[in-house]
C-alpha positions as CSV (number, residue, x, y, z in Angstrom):
1,M,4.5,-16.3,6.8
2,A,4.0,-14.1,3.8
3,V,2.3,-15.8,0.8
4,G,4.7,-16.0,-2.1
5,L,7.1,-13.1,-1.1
6,P,10.9,-13.2,-0.9
7,A,12.5,-12.6,2.4
8,Q,14.5,-9.7,0.9
9,P,13.3,-8.0,-2.2
10,A,15.8,-6.5,-4.8
11,I,15.4,-2.7,-4.9
12,S,17.6,-0.7,-7.2
13,P,19.1,2.7,-6.3
14,V,17.5,5.8,-7.8
15,A,19.9,8.7,-8.6
16,G,19.0,11.7,-6.4
17,V,17.7,9.7,-3.4
18,R,19.6,8.5,-0.4
19,L,18.2,6.6,2.6
20,G,19.5,6.1,6.2
21,V,18.2,4.0,9.1
22,A,18.6,4.4,12.9
23,A,17.3,2.8,16.1
24,A,15.4,5.4,18.1
25,G,13.9,3.0,20.6
26,I,10.4,4.3,19.9
27,K,8.7,1.0,20.9
28,K,11.5,-1.5,21.3
29,P,15.2,-0.9,22.2
30,D,17.8,-1.3,19.6
31,H,15.2,-1.8,16.9
32,P,15.6,0.0,13.5
33,D,12.6,2.3,13.6
34,L,13.6,5.7,12.1
35,V,14.2,6.3,8.4
36,L,15.5,9.4,6.7
37,M,15.2,9.9,3.0
38,A,17.3,12.7,1.4
39,L,16.4,14.2,-2.0
40,D,18.7,16.1,-4.2
41,P,17.8,19.8,-4.9
42,G,15.3,20.1,-7.7
43,A,13.5,16.8,-6.9
44,R,9.7,17.1,-7.2
45,V,7.3,15.2,-4.9
46,S,3.6,14.2,-5.2
47,A,1.7,12.5,-2.4
48,V,-1.8,11.2,-1.6
49,F,-3.0,10.8,2.0
50,T,-5.7,9.0,4.0
51,R,-9.2,10.3,3.9
52,N,-9.8,9.1,7.5
53,R,-11.2,12.1,9.4
54,F,-9.0,11.3,12.3
55,C,-5.9,11.6,10.2
56,A,-2.6,11.7,12.0
57,A,-0.6,14.8,12.9
58,P,2.2,14.0,10.4
59,V,-0.4,13.8,7.6
60,H,-1.5,17.4,8.4
61,V,2.1,18.6,8.6
62,A,3.2,16.8,5.5
63,R,0.3,18.2,3.5
64,H,1.1,21.7,4.6
65,H,4.8,21.5,4.0
66,L,4.2,20.1,0.5
67,G,2.3,23.3,-0.4
68,V,4.9,25.8,0.8
69,A,8.4,24.5,0.1
70,E,10.6,22.2,-2.0
71,P,10.9,18.8,-0.2
72,R,14.4,17.8,0.6
73,F,13.9,15.2,3.4
74,L,11.4,12.7,4.4
75,V,11.5,11.4,8.0
76,I,9.6,8.2,8.8
77,N,9.1,6.6,12.2
78,T,7.5,3.3,13.1
79,G,6.2,2.1,16.5
80,N,4.0,5.2,17.1
81,A,1.4,6.6,14.7
82,N,1.2,10.1,16.3
83,A,-2.5,9.9,15.6
84,G,-5.3,10.8,18.1
85,T,-2.7,13.0,19.9
86,G,-4.3,16.5,19.4
87,E,-2.1,19.6,19.5
88,P,0.8,17.9,21.3
89,G,1.0,15.5,18.4
90,M,1.1,18.4,15.9
91,A,3.9,20.0,18.0
92,A,5.8,16.7,18.0
93,A,5.5,16.3,14.2
94,R,6.7,19.9,13.7
95,A,9.5,19.4,16.2
96,T,10.7,16.3,14.3
97,C,10.8,18.3,11.1
98,E,12.7,21.2,12.8
99,A,15.3,18.8,14.2
100,V,16.0,17.3,10.7
101,A,16.1,20.8,9.2
102,R,18.6,22.0,11.8
103,H,20.8,19.0,11.3
104,M,20.7,19.1,7.5
105,D,20.7,22.9,7.2
106,V,17.4,23.2,5.3
107,A,14.1,25.0,5.9
108,D,11.7,23.3,8.3
109,A,9.0,23.1,5.6
110,S,11.4,21.2,3.4
111,V,11.0,18.1,5.7
112,L,8.0,15.8,5.4
113,P,7.1,13.6,8.4
114,F,5.4,10.2,8.3
115,S,4.5,7.9,11.2
116,T,3.1,4.4,11.7
117,G,2.3,2.3,14.8
118,V,0.1,2.5,17.8
119,I,-2.6,5.2,17.7
120,G,-3.4,7.5,20.7
121,E,0.0,7.4,22.4
122,P,2.3,10.5,22.6
123,L,5.1,10.4,20.2
124,P,8.5,10.1,22.0
125,V,9.9,13.0,20.0
126,D,13.1,13.3,22.1
127,R,14.1,9.8,21.1
128,I,13.5,10.6,17.5
129,I,15.5,13.8,17.7
130,D,18.4,12.0,19.4
131,A,18.5,9.4,16.6
132,I,18.4,11.8,13.6
133,P,22.2,12.3,13.5
134,A,22.7,8.5,13.2
135,A,20.1,8.3,10.4
136,A,21.8,11.1,8.6
137,T,25.2,9.5,8.9
138,A,23.8,6.3,7.4
139,L,22.4,8.0,4.3
140,Q,23.4,6.0,1.2
141,S,22.0,5.5,-2.3
142,D,21.6,1.8,-1.9
143,G,19.8,2.1,1.5
144,W,16.4,1.0,0.1
145,L,16.4,-2.5,1.7
146,P,17.4,-1.4,5.2
147,A,14.8,1.4,4.9
148,A,12.1,-1.0,3.8
149,A,12.8,-3.1,6.9
150,G,13.0,0.0,9.1
151,I,9.4,1.1,8.4
152,L,7.7,-2.2,9.3
153,T,5.2,-2.8,12.1
154,T,3.4,-6.1,12.1
155,D,4.8,-7.0,8.7
156,T,6.9,-10.1,8.5
157,V,9.1,-9.1,5.5
158,P,10.3,-5.9,3.9
159,K,8.4,-5.0,0.7
160,G,10.1,-3.4,-2.3
161,A,10.3,-3.5,-6.1
162,S,12.0,-1.8,-9.0
163,R,11.5,-1.4,-12.7
164,R,13.9,-0.3,-15.5
165,V,12.1,1.3,-18.4
166,V,13.7,1.9,-21.8
167,L,12.4,5.2,-23.2
168,S,13.5,6.9,-26.5
169,G,16.1,9.0,-24.6
170,G,17.5,6.1,-22.6
171,E,16.7,4.0,-19.5
172,I,15.1,5.3,-16.4
173,T,14.6,3.5,-13.0
174,I,11.6,3.3,-10.7
175,S,12.0,1.9,-7.2
176,G,9.7,1.8,-4.2
177,M,9.0,0.3,-0.8
178,S,5.8,-0.2,1.1
179,K,4.6,-1.3,4.5
180,G,1.4,-2.6,5.9
181,A,-0.2,-5.8,7.1
182,G,-3.3,-4.8,9.1
183,M,-5.7,-1.9,9.2
184,I,-5.7,-2.1,5.4
185,R,-8.5,-0.8,3.2
186,P,-6.8,2.2,1.7
187,D,-8.9,5.1,0.6
188,M,-6.1,6.5,-1.5
189,A,-3.0,4.5,-1.0
190,T,-1.7,2.2,1.6
191,M,-0.3,2.3,5.1
192,L,2.9,3.8,3.8
193,A,4.5,3.7,0.4
194,F,7.5,5.6,-1.0
195,I,8.4,5.5,-4.7
196,A,11.1,7.3,-6.6
197,T,12.1,7.7,-10.2
198,D,15.1,9.4,-11.9
199,A,12.8,10.5,-14.8
200,D,12.6,14.2,-15.4
201,L,8.9,14.8,-14.8
202,S,6.8,18.0,-14.4
203,Q,4.7,18.4,-11.3
204,A,1.6,17.8,-13.3
205,Q,3.0,14.6,-14.8
206,L,4.1,13.4,-11.4
207,D,0.6,14.0,-9.9
208,D,-1.1,12.2,-12.8
209,L,1.2,9.2,-12.7
210,L,0.7,8.8,-8.9
211,R,-3.1,9.1,-9.0
212,G,-3.4,6.8,-12.0
213,A,-1.2,4.2,-10.4
214,V,-2.8,4.4,-6.9
215,G,-6.3,3.9,-8.3
216,N,-5.4,0.6,-9.9
217,S,-3.2,-0.7,-7.1
218,F,-3.3,0.5,-3.5
219,N,-6.9,1.4,-3.7
220,R,-7.7,-2.1,-4.8
221,I,-6.5,-4.0,-1.8
222,T,-8.0,-4.9,1.6
223,V,-6.9,-7.0,4.5
224,D,-9.6,-6.2,7.1
225,G,-11.6,-3.3,5.7
226,D,-10.1,-0.7,8.1
227,T,-8.7,2.6,6.7
228,S,-5.7,3.8,8.6
229,T,-5.3,7.2,10.1
230,N,-1.8,7.5,8.6
231,D,-2.0,6.2,5.0
232,A,0.3,8.0,2.6
233,C,1.8,7.2,-0.8
234,V,4.6,9.4,-2.0
235,L,6.1,9.6,-5.5
236,I,9.5,11.4,-6.0
237,G,10.8,12.5,-9.3
238,T,14.5,13.4,-9.1
239,G,15.1,14.2,-12.8
240,A,18.6,12.9,-12.4
241,S,18.5,10.9,-15.6
242,G,17.7,14.0,-17.7
243,I,15.1,12.0,-19.6
244,A,11.9,14.0,-19.9
245,P,9.0,12.2,-21.5
246,A,6.7,14.5,-23.4
247,D,3.0,14.8,-22.6
248,G,0.9,12.4,-24.7
249,S,4.0,10.5,-25.8
250,D,4.6,6.8,-26.0
251,D,7.4,7.3,-23.5
252,L,4.9,8.7,-20.9
253,A,2.5,5.8,-21.6
254,R,5.3,3.3,-21.0
255,L,6.3,5.0,-17.9
256,H,2.6,5.0,-16.6
257,Q,2.4,1.2,-17.4
258,A,5.6,0.5,-15.4
259,M,4.4,2.7,-12.5
260,V,1.1,0.8,-12.3
261,S,2.9,-2.5,-12.5
262,L,5.3,-1.5,-9.7
263,C,2.5,-0.1,-7.5
264,Q,0.4,-3.3,-8.0
265,E,3.4,-5.4,-6.9
266,L,3.9,-3.3,-3.8
267,A,0.2,-3.3,-3.0
268,Q,-0.2,-7.0,-3.5
269,A,2.8,-7.5,-1.2
270,I,0.9,-5.9,1.6
271,V,-2.0,-8.4,1.1
272,R,0.4,-11.3,0.8
273,D,1.9,-10.3,4.1
274,G,-1.5,-9.5,5.7
275,E,-1.6,-10.3,9.4
276,G,-1.9,-14.1,9.7
277,A,-2.5,-14.5,6.0
278,T,-2.2,-18.0,4.5
279,R,-4.0,-17.4,1.2
280,F,-3.6,-14.7,-1.5
281,I,-7.0,-14.1,-3.1
282,T,-7.8,-12.3,-6.3
283,I,-11.4,-11.2,-6.8
284,D,-12.3,-10.5,-10.4
285,V,-15.8,-9.1,-11.1
286,G,-17.0,-8.6,-14.6
287,G,-20.2,-8.0,-16.4
288,A,-21.1,-5.0,-14.3
289,R,-22.9,-1.9,-15.6
290,D,-20.0,0.3,-14.5
291,E,-16.6,0.0,-12.7
292,A,-18.0,1.3,-9.4
293,E,-20.6,-1.5,-9.3
294,A,-17.9,-4.1,-10.0
295,E,-15.7,-2.7,-7.4
296,A,-18.5,-2.6,-4.8
297,V,-19.2,-6.3,-5.4
298,A,-15.5,-7.2,-5.3
299,F,-14.9,-5.4,-2.0
300,T,-18.0,-6.9,-0.4
301,I,-16.7,-10.4,-1.1
302,A,-13.2,-9.4,-0.1
303,Q,-14.2,-7.9,3.3
304,S,-16.7,-10.6,4.3
305,P,-15.3,-12.3,7.5
306,L,-17.3,-15.4,6.6
307,V,-15.8,-15.7,3.1
308,K,-12.3,-15.0,4.5
309,T,-12.5,-17.6,7.3
310,A,-13.9,-20.2,4.8
311,F,-10.7,-19.7,2.7
312,F,-8.5,-20.1,5.8
313,A,-10.2,-23.5,6.4
314,G,-10.1,-24.5,2.7
315,D,-13.9,-25.0,3.0
316,P,-15.8,-24.6,-0.3
317,N,-18.7,-22.9,1.5
318,W,-19.6,-21.0,-1.7
319,G,-22.9,-19.8,-0.3
320,R,-21.0,-17.2,1.6
321,I,-19.7,-15.7,-1.7
322,L,-23.2,-15.8,-3.0
323,A,-24.5,-14.0,0.0
324,A,-21.8,-11.3,-0.2
325,I,-22.7,-10.6,-3.9
326,G,-26.4,-10.4,-2.9
327,R,-25.8,-7.7,-0.3
328,A,-23.3,-5.6,-2.3
329,G,-25.9,-2.9,-3.1
330,V,-26.9,-3.9,-6.6
331,D,-30.6,-3.8,-5.9
332,D,-31.8,-4.7,-9.4
333,M,-29.5,-7.7,-9.9
334,D,-30.9,-10.7,-11.8
335,V,-29.4,-13.6,-9.8
336,D,-30.2,-16.0,-12.7
337,R,-27.5,-14.2,-14.7
338,V,-24.8,-14.4,-12.1
339,A,-22.0,-17.1,-12.4
340,I,-19.1,-17.7,-10.0
341,W,-15.9,-19.6,-10.5
342,L,-13.0,-20.7,-8.2
343,D,-10.1,-20.5,-10.7
344,D,-11.5,-22.5,-13.6
345,L,-14.2,-24.4,-11.7
346,C,-17.7,-23.0,-12.0
347,I,-19.4,-23.3,-8.7
348,A,-22.7,-21.4,-9.1
349,A,-24.8,-20.4,-12.1
350,H,-28.5,-19.6,-12.9
351,G,-29.3,-18.8,-9.3
352,G,-27.9,-22.0,-7.7
353,R,-25.2,-24.6,-7.7
354,A,-23.5,-25.3,-11.1
355,P,-24.6,-28.6,-12.7
356,D,-21.0,-29.9,-12.9
357,Y,-20.1,-28.8,-9.4
358,S,-17.9,-31.1,-7.4
359,E,-17.2,-30.7,-3.7
360,A,-13.9,-32.4,-4.0
361,A,-12.8,-30.2,-6.9
362,A,-13.9,-27.1,-5.0
363,A,-12.1,-28.1,-1.9
364,E,-8.9,-28.7,-3.9
365,R,-9.0,-25.2,-5.2
366,M,-9.9,-23.6,-1.9
367,A,-6.8,-25.2,-0.4
368,R,-4.5,-23.5,-2.9
369,E,-2.2,-20.8,-1.6
370,E,-3.2,-18.5,-4.4
371,I,-6.7,-18.5,-5.9
372,T,-9.0,-16.3,-8.0
373,I,-12.7,-15.8,-7.5
374,H,-14.3,-14.9,-10.8
375,V,-17.8,-13.4,-10.8
376,A,-19.8,-12.6,-13.9
377,L,-22.8,-10.4,-13.1
378,G,-24.4,-10.5,-16.6
379,R,-25.3,-6.8,-16.6
380,G,-22.8,-5.0,-18.8
381,D,-19.1,-4.8,-19.8
382,A,-17.4,-3.1,-16.8
383,D,-15.0,-5.0,-14.5
384,A,-12.8,-4.5,-11.5
385,T,-10.2,-6.5,-9.6
386,V,-9.5,-6.5,-5.9
387,W,-6.8,-8.4,-3.9
388,T,-7.3,-9.7,-0.4
389,C,-6.3,-12.5,2.0
390,D,-7.9,-14.9,4.4
391,F,-8.6,-14.5,8.1
392,S,-6.7,-16.9,10.4
393,Y,-6.4,-17.5,14.1
394,E,-3.1,-15.5,13.9
395,Y,-4.9,-12.4,12.7
396,V,-7.0,-12.3,15.9
397,R,-3.9,-13.0,18.1
398,I,-1.8,-10.3,16.5
399,N,-4.5,-7.7,16.9
400,A,-5.6,-8.8,20.4
401,E,-2.0,-8.5,21.6
402,Y,-1.0,-5.5,19.5
403,R,-0.2,-3.2,22.4
404,T,1.3,-5.8,24.7
């Protein structure tokens, strides 16, 4: 069960965006697994994609289409990643775009494809093409929640969030949805995330907002340390509100703050719904010489199977945290300066167990559904925060049975 997440998030409509869902039977019959997003003419789109060298066919096609045409439609399928599929996979991604383009009377390059699911299996493109008319018929401005459910794989709940931001010219809306529960250590974004705003933003502003928000949200989460072949994060600016924040203005700063907040909520939702997760863990590393050093220590702790299984058991085996810090690549670390806390309880300092350490107090904190590991390196003023979850028996079962 997802840690601290609602079963159905509230997602506000964004003027200029409509969403429709259909059941294509890609992996399961009668299962909503195809989502179509329609963008009004004039909408601008920015996107970041996985850096995995085996990136999926739809990633290649979406990157290319973004560079040659105005995006009008996004088509998203679950149940099949269309990754590791070679040239047939590329042809299938292009055929999907062509089918949407024919049905909606737009150029092929105006369609951006996205896929998620099993890697290495041929995409059943005929089923997708057959379901496109149904998805198109279902297009509606308040279709965010059905769409958020329609892009899930091993997720247990749909993930979405909205923000309303008051700017000097009026109020704008930002809404988004994300999916992901396993194969999560994004190297740009997350498994899949789609965000839209009715603010009137230039392409440069849109690009800056997305990259700034992603760096402080989706790029700071990990479930299992695996970067997907299909990761993508898309930001759509429809301009429907007519409110255009100027470069360098307080309005743009407020918009950036809201975008980071929304992306952090969507990113944390992925961790909270991590495969088999029973704990939501924040790792806050301070006192580093630079941000990269703090991030390296935080991710080393977050991705340690020994640390993660200790949290699942509620076992205050803090030596595992100590060992992770020690192998994080900070070769000139002075361990006597390092201190570690579980929430407000200091568990290690001056190279060993803290003088006031209590096993019972540590066990009580380890058993909490949400907990923060604080690490002070004593080397400088830089810090970084990473979010992760525990490893449970259920994580092994889900991934052992993923294709069955």
